[in-house]
C-alpha angles and dihedrals in degrees: 000000000000116000109185134187086258084086092051128120121244087269090055100252118140122218089260091054089052092047093060096050119110119278118229128001110324091358092294095131121162117265091252091054091050091050091050090048091052091050091049094049091046090051092052091050093046089052089056099253107154121237090215092064107135124225123216090281093050095254114140126220086255089056092052096049111101106169124079094229091055092045088052091054090050094045091083094049115117116260119244115276119227112252 
């Protein structure tokens, strides 16, 4: 599944970039929010959205992930292939 920057916010973040951001103030999101985040990230990966997708600033989804559980989900994502 292609997820392009056409879906990006004005700041250049794609939905996948937004999905990996911390939940709650200081990343202290409620357990239910963290579970929903894990399901969302898993769904993006299962749909074939690449975790090395860059935003408008060149930051990848990996770069934007701050919590260890989200980083662990992304750890198995395929690395970017050279064009």
